[in-house]
C-alpha positions as CSV (number, residue, x, y, z in Angstrom):
1,X,2.7,-28.8,17.4
2,X,5.6,-27.4,19.3
3,X,5.2,-25.6,22.6
4,X,5.8,-21.9,22.7
5,X,9.4,-20.9,22.8
6,X,10.6,-18.8,25.6
7,X,14.2,-18.3,24.7
8,X,15.3,-15.0,23.1
9,X,15.3,-15.1,19.3
10,X,17.2,-12.8,16.9
11,X,14.7,-10.3,15.6
12,X,15.9,-10.7,12.0
13,X,15.1,-14.4,12.2
14,X,11.4,-14.2,13.0
15,X,9.0,-15.4,10.3
16,X,5.2,-14.7,10.7
17,X,3.0,-17.1,8.7
18,X,-0.6,-17.2,7.8
19,X,-2.8,-18.3,4.9
20,X,-2.4,-15.8,2.0
21,X,0.1,-13.3,3.4
22,X,-2.3,-10.4,2.8
23,X,-3.6,-9.6,6.3
24,X,-2.4,-11.2,9.5
25,X,1.3,-12.1,8.8
26,X,2.2,-8.8,7.1
27,X,0.4,-6.9,9.9
28,X,2.4,-9.0,12.5
29,X,5.8,-8.4,10.7
30,X,5.1,-4.7,10.5
31,X,4.0,-4.4,14.1
32,X,7.1,-6.4,15.2
33,X,9.3,-4.0,13.3
34,X,7.6,-1.0,14.9
35,X,7.9,-2.5,18.4
36,X,11.5,-3.8,18.2
37,X,13.1,-1.6,15.5
38,X,14.1,-4.8,13.8
39,X,12.7,-6.3,10.6
40,X,10.7,-9.6,10.5
41,X,9.6,-11.6,7.5
42,X,6.1,-12.8,6.6
43,X,4.7,-15.4,4.3
44,X,1.6,-17.5,3.6
45,X,0.7,-20.9,2.4
46,X,-0.4,-19.2,-0.8
47,X,0.4,-15.7,-2.0
48,X,-2.6,-13.5,-2.4
49,X,-2.6,-10.9,-5.1
50,X,-2.2,-7.9,-2.8
51,X,-2.4,-6.8,0.8
52,X,-6.0,-6.3,2.0
53,X,-7.2,-2.7,1.9
54,X,-8.7,-2.9,5.4
55,X,-5.4,-4.1,6.7
56,X,-3.7,-1.2,5.1
57,X,-6.3,1.2,6.6
58,X,-6.0,0.0,10.2
59,X,-2.2,-0.2,10.0
60,X,-2.1,3.4,8.7
61,X,-4.0,4.3,11.9
62,X,-1.1,2.8,13.8
63,X,1.5,4.7,11.7
64,X,2.5,1.7,9.6
65,X,2.4,1.6,5.8
66,X,1.7,-1.8,4.3
67,X,1.2,-0.6,0.7
68,X,4.6,-1.8,-0.5
69,X,4.0,-5.3,0.9
70,X,4.2,-8.1,-1.7
71,X,2.6,-11.4,-0.6
72,X,4.8,-14.4,-0.7
73,X,4.8,-18.1,0.2
74,X,7.0,-20.3,2.5
75,X,9.0,-21.2,-0.7
76,X,9.7,-17.6,-1.4
77,X,11.5,-17.1,2.0
78,X,15.2,-17.5,1.3
79,X,16.7,-17.3,4.7
80,X,15.9,-19.9,7.3
81,X,14.3,-18.3,10.3
82,X,15.1,-19.1,13.9
83,X,11.5,-18.9,14.9
84,X,8.2,-19.2,13.0
85,X,5.1,-17.7,14.5
86,X,2.1,-19.4,12.8
87,X,-1.1,-17.3,12.9
88,X,-3.4,-20.0,11.4
89,X,-3.7,-23.8,12.0
90,X,-2.8,-24.5,8.4
91,X,0.3,-22.3,8.6
92,X,1.3,-24.2,11.8
93,X,1.2,-27.5,10.0
94,X,3.4,-26.2,7.2
95,X,5.7,-24.5,9.7
96,X,6.2,-27.8,11.5
97,X,7.6,-29.2,8.2
98,X,10.5,-26.7,8.4
99,X,12.9,-29.1,10.2
100,X,14.7,-27.9,13.3
101,X,12.9,-24.5,13.5
102,X,10.8,-23.8,16.7
103,X,7.2,-22.9,16.0
104,X,4.9,-20.8,18.1
105,X,1.2,-21.0,17.3
106,X,-0.8,-17.8,17.9
107,X,-4.3,-18.5,16.5
108,X,-5.6,-15.2,15.2
109,X,-9.1,-14.8,13.8
110,X,-9.5,-14.1,10.1
111,X,-11.0,-10.6,10.0
112,X,-11.9,-11.0,6.3
113,X,-14.8,-13.3,7.4
114,X,-16.5,-10.5,9.3
115,X,-19.7,-9.3,7.6
116,X,-21.5,-6.1,8.2
117,X,-20.9,-2.4,7.6
118,X,-17.5,-1.0,6.6
119,X,-17.1,0.2,10.2
120,X,-17.8,-3.3,11.6
121,X,-15.3,-4.8,9.2
122,X,-12.7,-2.2,10.1
123,X,-13.3,-2.9,13.8
124,X,-12.5,-6.6,13.2
125,X,-9.2,-5.7,11.6
126,X,-8.4,-3.3,14.4
127,X,-9.0,-6.1,16.9
128,X,-6.5,-8.3,15.0
129,X,-4.0,-5.5,14.9
130,X,-4.4,-4.8,18.6
131,X,-4.2,-8.6,19.5
132,X,-1.0,-8.9,17.4
133,X,0.5,-5.8,19.0
134,X,-0.2,-7.2,22.6
135,X,1.2,-10.6,21.8
136,X,4.3,-9.1,20.2
137,X,4.9,-6.8,23.2
138,X,4.5,-9.7,25.6
139,X,6.7,-12.1,23.7
140,X,9.5,-9.9,22.3
141,X,10.1,-7.2,24.9
């Protein structure tokens, strides 16, 4: 897999990718837009049915509305990005197949695998949100 890219990248040309485009990648794209004032695109290997409710809840805590997000796949993305940020190993493999596009891999835990109370599950989603926010701030300031 490609090494992290350090050169500046046009904000409109960033694609965040994960597995189903229902948790991590839409959260990342929304946080990117909040931090930079520029939109980003997100997709998954497969398109889930709808954005995860816990993801919506923790993003609402951060002042971001994900309710209008519609999951999509790599094939649904029409514009070629300048940079793909893969949030899962499988997304990184698929991203590497997009010829000539730099790929950064940010392995982010899947909060949907967290068991326990509602609060424990929400905390797992908050940790993902906060991890993404910190990585975006460090990479795209």
